C-alpha positions in Angstrom: -1.1 -17.9 16.2 -0.1 -15.0 18.3 1.3 -12.9 14.9 -1.2 -14.1 12.7 -3.6 -12.3 14.9 -1.9 -9.4 16.2 -1.4 -8.6 11.6 -5.1 -9.4 11.2 -6.3 -6.9 13.9 -3.5 -4.2 12.5 -5.1 -4.4 9.1 -8.7 -4.1 9.9 -7.3 -1.1 12.1 -5.6 0.3 9.1 -9.0 -0.7 6.9 -10.9 1.2 9.4 -8.5 4.2 10.0 -6.9 5.4 6.8 -5.2 7.9 8.5 -3.2 6.0 10.4 -2.0 4.2 7.5 -1.3 7.0 5.6 1.2 8.7 8.3 2.5 5.3 8.6 3.3 5.2 5.0 4.3 9.1 5.0 6.7 8.0 8.1 8.7 5.3 6.1 8.7 7.7 3.4 10.2 10.4 4.7 12.9 8.1 6.5 13.8 6.6 2.5 14.3 10.9 1.9 16.7 11.3 4.8 19.0 7.9 4.3 19.2 8.6 0.1 18.2 5.3 -0.2 14.7 6.7 -2.4 17.2 8.4 -5.3 18.5 5.4 -6.6 14.9 4.1 -6.7 12.2 4.0 -10.2 8.8 5.0 -9.6 7.7 1.0 -10.1 9.9 0.5 -6.7 7.8 3.3 -4.7 4.7 1.9 -5.6 5.9 -1.6 -4.9 7.5 -0.9 -1.5 4.5 1.5 -0.7 2.1 -1.4 -2.0 0.7 1.8 -4.3 -2.1 0.0 -7.0 -3.5 3.3 -8.6 -1.2 4.1 -11.6 -1.0 7.5 -12.2 -0.8 9.1 -15.7 2.5 10.5 -14.5 4.5 7.7 -14.7 
């Protein structure tokens, strides 16, 4: 129950403060970039990993 409540409150906070979510995703992206794992991923994997739902015409 505590895990559920923690996850629920985190999602609520991310919904209210989109800047927090953006910074968190950028930090994850930078970590992947530094580790070299990002180079082997295709665009669809990156979209899935970062939960990007809007499709860009570039891909």
